[in-house]
C-alpha positions in Angstrom: 90.4 111.9 41.4 88.4 114.5 39.8 84.8 114.0 41.0 84.1 112.5 36.8 86.1 109.8 37.2 84.9 108.6 40.7 81.3 108.3 39.1 83.0 107.3 35.5 84.5 104.2 38.0 81.0 103.8 39.7 79.6 103.5 36.3 82.6 101.5 35.5 82.7 98.3 38.7 78.3 98.6 38.5 78.5 96.7 35.2 81.5 94.6 35.6 81.8 94.0 39.3 80.1 90.1 38.3 81.6 89.5 41.5 81.7 92.9 42.8 80.8 93.6 47.0 77.2 95.4 46.8 77.0 99.4 47.7 75.2 102.6 46.4 75.9 104.8 44.6 72.7 107.3 43.3 76.0 109.3 40.7 76.4 106.1 39.1 72.4 105.3 38.7 72.2 108.1 37.0 74.9 107.7 34.7 73.8 104.2 34.3 70.2 104.3 34.3 70.2 101.4 35.8 70.8 100.0 39.6 74.1 101.2 40.5 77.2 98.4 42.7 75.2 95.4 43.2 76.9 92.2 45.1 77.4 89.3 43.3 75.1 87.7 41.1 73.0 90.7 41.1 72.9 94.2 38.5 73.3 94.3 35.2 75.9 91.4 34.9 73.9 88.6 37.2 72.2 85.7 36.9 73.2 82.4 37.6 76.4 82.1 35.7 77.6 85.2 37.5 77.5 83.5 41.2 78.8 80.0 39.6 81.2 81.9 39.3 81.6 84.0 42.2 81.0 81.2 43.9 84.5 79.6 42.6 87.6 81.5 44.7 90.0 81.2 42.0 87.8 82.5 39.3 86.4 85.0 41.6 90.0 86.0 42.3 90.5 86.5 38.8 87.9 88.0 37.6 88.8 90.7 40.8 92.3 91.0 38.6 89.9 92.0 35.2 87.7 94.5 37.2 90.1 95.8 38.7 93.3 96.9 35.5 89.0 98.1 33.4 88.4 100.7 36.4 91.7 101.8 36.3 91.3 102.3 31.9 87.7 103.8 32.7 89.7 106.7 34.6 91.6 107.9 32.0 88.5 107.8 29.3 85.1 109.8 28.6 82.1 108.7 30.3 80.5 107.1 27.2 84.3 105.0 27.0 84.2 104.0 30.4 80.9 102.2 29.3 81.6 101.1 26.5 84.4 99.0 28.6 82.1 97.9 30.6 79.9 96.4 28.4 82.9 95.0 26.2 83.2 93.0 29.0 80.3 91.7 29.9 80.1 90.6 26.7 83.0 88.8 26.6 82.1 87.2 30.1 78.7 85.8 28.0 80.6 84.5 24.9 83.4 82.7 27.3 80.7 81.4 29.4 79.7 79.6 25.6 83.5 78.8 24.8 83.6 77.2 28.0 80.1 75.0 27.4 78.3 76.0 31.1 75.2 76.0 29.2 73.3 75.4 32.6 74.3 77.4 35.3 72.7 76.3 37.6 75.1 73.6 37.6 78.2 73.8 39.5 81.0 74.3 37.0 83.0 70.7 35.6 86.4 69.8 36.4 87.2 71.2 32.4 84.6 74.1 32.8 86.8 75.3 35.9 90.3 75.0 33.3 88.8 76.9 30.3 87.4 79.4 32.1 90.3 80.6 34.3 92.6 79.7 31.0 91.0 82.4 29.3 90.1 84.4 32.7 93.7 84.8 33.2 94.8 85.6 29.5 91.7 88.4 29.9 93.4 90.3 33.0 96.5 91.0 30.4 94.8 92.3 28.0 92.2 94.3 30.2 95.3 96.4 31.1 95.9 97.6 27.8 92.7 98.5 26.4 93.5 101.7 26.4 96.5 103.9 25.6 97.9 107.1 25.4 99.5 107.8 22.0 100.9 110.3 20.2 99.0 112.7 21.8 95.9 110.2 21.6 94.2 107.5 23.7 92.9 105.5 22.1 90.0 102.4 24.0 90.0 99.1 22.9 86.1 98.6 20.6 85.6 94.2 20.5 82.8 93.1 18.9 82.5 89.0 21.1 80.6 86.5 21.1 79.7 83.0 20.9 77.9 80.2 19.3 77.6 76.9 21.2 78.4 73.9 18.3 77.4 69.9 19.1 79.6 67.3 20.0 78.9 65.6 17.1 79.4 68.9 15.1 83.0 69.3 16.2 84.3 65.5 16.0 83.4 65.7 12.5 85.1 68.5 12.0 89.0 67.6 13.7 87.8 70.0 17.0 87.5 67.0 19.3 84.3 65.5 20.6 84.1 67.6 24.0 81.6 71.0 24.5 82.5 73.8 21.4 82.1 76.2 20.2 82.8 78.9 17.4 83.7 82.3 18.2 83.6 85.6 17.2 86.0 88.4 18.7 87.1 91.8 16.8 88.5 94.5 18.3 89.9 97.6 16.5 90.8 101.3 18.2 89.1 104.0 18.3 90.2 107.9 19.2 88.2 108.6 22.5 86.6 111.6 23.4 86.9 112.7 19.3 86.0 115.6 18.8 88.3 116.6 15.8 86.6 116.1 11.9 89.8 113.7 11.4 89.8 111.7 14.6 85.7 111.0 13.5 86.7 110.2 10.4 89.8 107.5 12.0 86.6 106.6 13.7 85.3 105.4 10.7 88.0 104.9 8.4 89.5 101.6 11.4 86.4 100.6 12.5 85.8 96.9 12.1 82.5 94.6 11.3 82.2 90.7 11.2 81.9 89.5 7.7 80.0 86.2 8.5 77.2 85.2 10.5 77.3 83.1 13.3 75.1 80.9 11.2 78.0 80.2 8.1 79.9 78.5 10.7 83.0 80.5 10.8 85.1 81.8 13.5 86.5 85.4 13.1 89.1 87.0 14.7 90.1 90.4 14.5 93.1 92.5 15.8 95.4 95.5 16.4 98.3 97.3 17.0 99.2 100.6 16.5 102.9 101.3 14.9 102.6 105.1 14.5 100.6 107.5 15.4 101.5 112.0 15.6 100.0 115.0 14.8 99.7 114.2 11.2 98.8 110.2 10.4 97.7 107.3 12.3 98.6 104.0 11.5 97.4 100.6 12.8 98.0 97.1 11.8 95.2 94.7 11.9 96.0 90.9 11.6 92.5 88.5 10.5 92.1 85.2 10.9 89.1 83.4 9.9 88.3 79.4 10.6 85.5 77.7 8.7 83.7 74.5 10.5 84.6 71.6 8.5 87.2 73.4 6.8 91.0 72.0 5.0 92.6 74.7 7.0 92.2 78.2 8.8 93.0 81.5 6.9 95.0 84.5 8.2 95.6 88.1 7.0 97.0 90.9 7.1 96.2 94.6 6.5 96.8 98.4 7.3 94.8 101.7 7.7 96.6 105.1 7.7 95.3 107.9 8.2 96.0 111.3 7.4 94.8 113.2 10.8 95.1 116.5 8.7 92.5 118.1 6.0 89.3 116.4 6.0 91.1 113.3 7.6 91.2 110.4 4.8 93.1 106.9 4.1 96.9 107.4 2.8 97.1 107.0 -0.3 100.4 106.4 -3.0 100.3 109.9 -4.4 100.6 111.4 -0.5 104.3 108.8 0.3 105.8 108.7 -3.4 106.6 111.3 -6.1 105.1 110.4 -9.6 107.0 108.8 -12.0 110.5 107.9 -9.4 109.9 104.6 -10.6 109.4 104.0 -7.3 107.3 100.8 -7.9 110.2 99.2 -10.0 112.2 99.7 -6.4 109.7 98.8 -3.3 109.0 95.7 -6.5 112.4 94.6 -6.1 112.9 95.3 -2.7 110.4 93.0 -1.4 111.3 90.6 -4.1 115.3 90.1 -2.7 113.8 90.6 1.6 111.4 87.8 0.7 113.7 85.4 -1.3 116.4 85.8 1.8 113.6 84.8 4.5 112.5 82.3 2.2 116.0 80.6 1.0 116.6 77.8 4.3 112.7 76.7 3.7 111.5 73.4 2.3 110.5 75.3 -1.1 113.4 77.3 -1.5 111.5 79.8 -2.8 111.6 82.5 -4.4 108.6 85.0 -5.8 107.8 86.2 -8.8 107.7 89.5 -9.2 104.2 90.0 -10.5 102.9 89.0 -7.9 105.2 90.7 -5.2 104.5 94.4 -6.9 101.2 93.1 -7.2 100.8 94.0 -3.4 103.7 95.9 -2.5 102.5 98.4 -5.2 98.8 98.5 -2.4 98.3 101.1 0.2 96.3 99.3 2.8 99.0 96.6 2.7 101.7 99.3 3.9 102.3 100.1 7.7 104.4 103.4 8.7 106.6 103.6 11.1 109.2 106.0 12.4 112.5 104.9 10.3 110.1 103.2 7.4 107.4 101.0 5.4 106.6 98.0 6.2 104.9 96.4 3.4 102.4 93.3 4.3 102.3 90.4 2.0 99.5 88.4 3.5 99.4 84.5 2.9 99.5 83.3 -0.7 99.8 87.2 -1.4 103.5 86.7 -3.1 103.3 83.4 -5.0 103.4 81.6 -2.1 101.7 78.3 -1.2 99.9 78.5 1.9 102.1 76.5 4.5 104.5 79.2 3.5 102.2 82.0 5.3 103.3 85.8 5.0 106.2 88.2 5.4 107.1 91.1 6.1 109.1 93.9 4.5 110.8 96.6 5.6 112.6 99.5 3.7 114.2 102.2 6.0 112.9 105.9 4.6 116.8 106.5 3.9 116.7 104.9 1.3 113.4 105.3 0.1 114.2 109.0 0.1 115.1 110.0 -3.6 111.3 107.9 -4.0 109.5 110.5 -1.4 106.8 113.1 -2.4 108.7 116.0 -0.4 104.9 116.9 0.8 104.7 114.3 2.4 102.8 114.0 6.1 105.2 112.9 9.3 107.6 111.0 9.8 108.2 110.2 5.7 108.6 114.3 5.5 111.8 114.0 7.3 113.7 112.1 4.7 112.1 113.6 1.5 
């Protein structure tokens, strides 16, 4: 392991170590600008809640699993990336404190609070193993915007959320290319960055997660899953969208002209194919639903709903986008490049061009 990575691990541990052993690391201090490694409850992530967490054997063990995973991931990213991982974990842990109703950290955790925190920490331990991904020659790191706001038992009950301690959560994740030196990589980071659409005072939960469905020298295609739920609303809203960035030239979002030849009739083809596929998907439901071609065309021809994969084009149809009721949810239609060959732009980026 290089000296730089040793420093990175020290920095990450200094911030992540809600339950870490006491040690000294002046190199980490210089990098972090704060205290070095500290014992449980001290340093940048200290406080009564950290002490309560570390005083619980079960929770401390789960916290240790998360720290180990994040420190391992930090070894694959830049100094700035390692600090972002550490800061993200701090914010996440504080949000779980609020979400689990730990409002008085000086008081021992109740059984319900213990169960809530244990569940959250288990999920986080799994998530922490994939916060850095090596795909297509790029190092992608998850960026997180996580916080929570508690709401009263009365407000929760009135909104159908039960009468226990509750909170509104904001949990937004999106990728960044670590060490983005090229203009194209910097542009990718700008185009995929997500921001909250609501303030916590708007009483609306927000969740955004992502999947990198393709990454290559000429383009990167990312799928986003979005969720929002306003306190007292009839139901939550789910949606999807795609961001595909060309990694050549100036770096920009994919357009229809990058994929298809103008005047080839591609719009009619993907509309007809999507109507047929969506009808098949919902054939056995209670609605016996056939989507209106006009609504399908409106969505199918929008590049921000296109995912570029190795095998073909996947068109996202979020709820309501194809003329169906909310109960049907969303749909996806995948069309192989071989079926689209006659419509494709011969100059399309890879992996599209191989079939053009």
